[in-house]
Structures are given as C-alpha cells and as structure tokens.
N, C-alpha and C positions, 0 to 999 in steps of 0.2 A: 635922396633920403636913403634909397638901398646903399649908396659907397658908405654914407654913415655909421649906416646900423654894421655893415662889414667891418668896418676900421675897429669899431667899438665890440665887435664880434657878439653882436646880440642877434638872436634870432627874431625875424620879423612875425612868426607865428606866437612866439611868447609874448608879444606886445598884443597880438589877438588875446590870446588867453589872460592876459591880467584884466584888457578892455571886458570881456566875459564875465570875470569875477567880479570887477565894478558894477557891469550892467544887474549881475545877481543881487550884489549888494544891495542896490539902491532899488530895483524895481525886479524883486524875486516873483515867480510865478506861484500863485496862490489858488485856493479852490481850486474848481474843474480845470483852471487851465494849468494848474501844477498836474492833474491827472492825463490833461491829453499831452504836455510836453514832456513827461515820463514815458508815455507811450512813443510817441515819434521818436524820442532818444532811444527807445530798446529796438524800433526796426530799425533804425539808422547802425547802431552799431552790429545789428545780424547782418548789414547790408555790408558795412565794413568788414566782417570774416567772410563775407562770401566772397567777397571781391580778393583779398587776402589767398582766401583757398584757390583760386582763378589763376593768380598769379604765379606760385610757387613751381615749380617745374619738377615732374618725375627725376629728369635727369639732375637737378640739383640735388636730390634726395639720395639719389647712388651714387654721386660722385662725391658725396659728404662722407658715405658710408666708408672710402676708401682711404681718407684722411682721420680715421676715428681716434687717433692720441691727440692730434692736435684738438679735435673738438670735443673731445675726454674732458681736457684741459679747459679749455673756455667754459665747458659745463660745469666743473666743479668748482671756479672761480664763481659763476654766476649762483649756483643751486646752493652750496658748501659755504664756501668762505663769506660769500657775502651775506647769508643770513648770520653765521657766527659772530659778523661784526654787528650786526643788525641789534641782537641780542646783548651785546656789549653795550653798546650803546643806549638803548632803550633803558637799561640798569641805571643810568646817570638820574640823579634827583632833579626835580624843579622842570620838568617839562608837563607840560598839559596832557592827560592821559590820551585822547583822540589824537594829539599831535602825535605822541609816542609812538602809540599803534601804527600812527601814517609812517615814520622812520623806520620801524621795522617791515612794513608791510611792501616799502619800497626795495629792501634789500632782498626780498623773496620772489621779485618780477624776473622775467628772461630780459635779454638784450636788447637792443634796436637792430633794425634790420639797414634801413638806408643810412643813416648818421656812422655806423661801423662802416659799412662798404666804402662810404665817399671818405672816411678819414685814412682808411689802410691805403686806397688809391690813392692822396694827396702824399700820403707817407712813402711809397713807393714798397707797399707791403704785398703779401699773395693776395689779389682780390679774389679769385676764384674761389680759395680757402674762405675769406669773410665770408663771401655770399653764402656758402654753404651749412657756417658755423653760426651767422647770425639767425639763418632762415630754422635751421635746428632749434636753435635756443628758443625761436618766437614760437614754433610750434609747440615745442616740449612744455615751455610755459602754462601754455592752457590745461595739463594735465597734471603739472607741479606744481605750480603756484597756490591754487586751491586746497593741493592735501599739506602743503608748508604751512598755509594759512591757517586752517582746520589745527594742526598740529600746534602752532607757536602763539596763535591768536585768539578767534574763536573757541577753540577746545578748549582752553584752560577756562573760560567763561563757561560755557556750555556744555562740555563733553564733545568727544569726539562724532562727527555728525557726517554723513554721507551726502545731506541736502545740497550744499555747496557744489560738489561736484556735480550733483545730478544738475543742476540749474545751470551750471557750465557747460555742459554737453547740449543740451537742449539747445540755451541761447546762444552759445558761441561756437561750439563745434560742430554740430549740425549743418548750419550753415556754412562753415568752413569746407567741412568735408565735402558739401554739395557743389560747392563752387569749384572744388579741384576735381570732380567728378566729371563736372563740366566744364572743364579747360580744353580739350579736344575741339569742341564747340564755341564756346565763348573767349578761349585765350587769345585769340588773335585779336577780336575787338578789345579787350582790357589793355593789352600792350599796345595799339595804335593809338586809343586814349589814355593813356596811363596819367599826363600832366592833369585831363580833367576829373579823373577819376580819385587824382589826390586829392583834390579839392574835396571830392567827396569824405573822404578820410577826414581829412583835416576838420570838414564840417562835424563830423558825426561827433567829433570828439570836443568840441566846441560847444555842443548842443548837450552831451551830458555835463561838462564841468558845468553849463548853466543850470540845469536843473539841479546837480549835486549843490551848487553853493548856494542854490537858492533856497533849497530844503536847510542845508544848514545855518542860513543866516536868521531862518524864521524860528530856528531853536538857538539862536542868539551866540552863533560864532563868534563874531567879533566882540562880545561880551567877556568871552572866556580866553581869549587869544590876546596877548600884549605884546607889542613892539620887540620888547626883548625876548619872547618866544622865537617870535621870526628872526630874528638876527642868530639866537641860538640854533634855528635849524638850518640855516647856512652855514654858520660854522662846524657843525657835525657834517653837513653834506658835502664840505671840503676835504673835512678831516678823512671820511669812511673813503672818498674817492682819491685820496692820496694814498690810503693805506691799501686797498686794492689793489692800485698801480704797482705799487713797492712788490706786494706779493705775487704779481701776476709775473714783473719781471724777474724775481728771484727762482720763481717755477719754472719760466723759458729757459734759463739760462742751466738751470738743474737737469733737466728734462734734455739740453742738447738740441733745443730747436735751432733752424735757421733764423737770420736777421729778419727774412720775410714772414715769416712763422710768427718769430715772438712781436711782431707788428699786428697780426690779427690777436693776439692772445692782451697786448695792449689796448686795442680801440675796442675788440667786441666783448672782452673780460669785463672791462671797467663800466660797462653802459646799463641803464636800464630803462624800460621802453615806457613812454608815458602815453603812446599808441596804446597799448593793451593793457596798462596800470589802470587807466581810469575806466575802461569798461567791466573789467574784473571787479574794481571796487564796489562798481554799480549793482554787480550782481553778489558779491560773497559780505555785503555790510550794508548794513538799515540805510535809507535814505539819509535821514538825517545827521549820520553820520560820516557819509562820504565825503563832503565837502573840505573838512576838516583831515581826514586821514590823505586825499590825494595832495593836499598843500604842500608838506615835504618832497614829495613825486614832481611838483611844478618845479623847485627851487631846485632839485636835484637835476632837474633833467638842463636846466639852462645851465649849470654851473660843470657839467661835464661837456656840453660843446663847447662852451667858453675855455674851459682847459683843455679839450682833446683839439680845437682848431690851432690853439697856441701850439702844441705840442706836434700835431702833424706838418705843420709850416715848417719847423725847424727840422724834423727829421728831415722832410723833403730837401731844404735848402742845405743842411752842414752835411747829411748821410751819417750821422751818429747813432750809435747803437741804443734801442728803445731804453735800456736799462740805466744808460747814461741821461737820456732826456728826462726820463720819468721823475728821475731825483732834482732834475733841474728846475722841471714846471712844477715841482710841490714846495720848490724851497725859498 
C-alpha cells in the first residue's frame, strides 16, 4: 500500500484528512459534543505549538541570521508575492465567497518546515539554509499571517482589529514561547521521541479539521459548494504554485544565488503550511466558516507535495538548474 501511494505521489496523511472530512460530513459533532470537541481541539493545538517551540533550537535562529539575504528572499515570496497572487486570484468571478476567502488565506500563510527541508535534501540543495529559512518563516507567520488576514480579509468587513492578534498570542504564541524556554530541560525528550510526537502533531490537525468541517456541514457547506467549484480550486492552486515557482526562479537568478541556494528558494518559497494554517484559521475565523476556508489549503497542500516530489527527484537525477526544471514541472 505504501509503495502504491509513493508511486502515485500521494501523501498517506492526505487520505486521513479526506477520511476526516468524510466523517465530519456524515457524523458532525452536535450540541454539547461540539463544545467538547472544540475544547479538546484547542488544547491539542496549544500542545502542538508548545512542541514546535521545544523543537526549535536557538542555534538554528542564530545560524539563520547569517544568511539573511536568502531568508529575506524566501520571506518576500511567502509574505509579499504570494499574497499579491492571492488578491489577483480572488478577483476572478464565480467562486463561492468562503472559498475565495480560503484561497486568499492560504496565500497569507508561512512556509512548511518538514517537507521544505526534505525536498531540499532530495534535490541536493543547501539543507542547513532550508532548516533556518523554513523555521524562520513558520515562526514569523504566527505574527505576520494574522496581520495580513486583518488587512486583506477580516478588516474589509469589520475594520482593522487587534483582537485576532491577541487571540493568536494567547492561544498559539504563548505555548510556543513556553516550549522554547523549556527546551533546555525537555529538548532531549522531544528529540528522542519525535516520531511519536509527530503523531501528536498530525492528530491535532485531524481533530481541528473534524470540528471545523463538522460546524461547516451543519451550516450547509455541501449545499453551497459544487463539484465545479472544487475543480476550480484545484486549477487555481496549480496556477498559483506554477507562478510562484517561476517568480522564485527569476528572483534567484537575478540576485545571483548559488544553485544550492536557489533550490532552497524553490522549495521553501513555494510552500504553504497546513499544520500552521488549520489552527490559525480556527482562531481567526468563525467556527462555521473554517471548514470552507481551509478547503483550498487542503487542495494546495497535496498539489504542492506532488509537484515538488517530482521536481526534487528530477533535480537529484539530472543535476539540472532549478529554473529549467521549474519550467518543465509546470509545462
């Protein structure tokens, strides 16, 4: 089974996500159980960010500061170019409003950590720089994504408010900081049991997805969203990914980065984090809207994994430059 999934470039975790969406569609949490599930999901997300804080070493933060030009380039792609593309895409007519918000929201998110590093390693890029760049992006996203969301999404309807930023600080940032401060005492334990704790990470996301989609289903999500709109989301996700890869390649060449560093730009700059996006959506948006809003992110997550898996293997096998392969992968 694992070989078949690998051959198809399918992430087994995506199948769990799809199964969770199916369960929430058939058996959404109702009444008192919805409140209990929501409370457990909030606690699980706090634990998730606590563990992320415990994993991040201060050495990685200091090392990242030395390659500031590379990390600034990735950050520019992640938090400037991506949102600009998102604003352009959401201007396209015919998309259900919650889904349009979801497409824009995914472009405001930080990069992934694990997959960015893994694909950079496969493609023989600068792995140390990828670790620093992806970690910096994920940490910065805790601050930047709520601000961008307030500016481009919630602020348009309600006026700019600091409430989402305060909520993020209390529910996500404080556990993260607590975990990082306790790293000298618990860092070794986290490192030794990272495989088991990885299940905690993924289990937390599945729980949030279940509660979010359950609330959305009770509000009539599947009566509002058509198969045509789902197909449009997949098409838009592929188009945005293609555009960001091309732009990243052009920036890498123009700024004179080495081949290894351009691989970092290609993979770290083109990713969006499902693990960070789901809990952020749960804090930033009403519960009934979260299911529809994270739907585009789930599509983009799988598409980025499939495209980057093919691209990384071709880079490793052929030793071609990232700009050449970027053009081939999206052709």
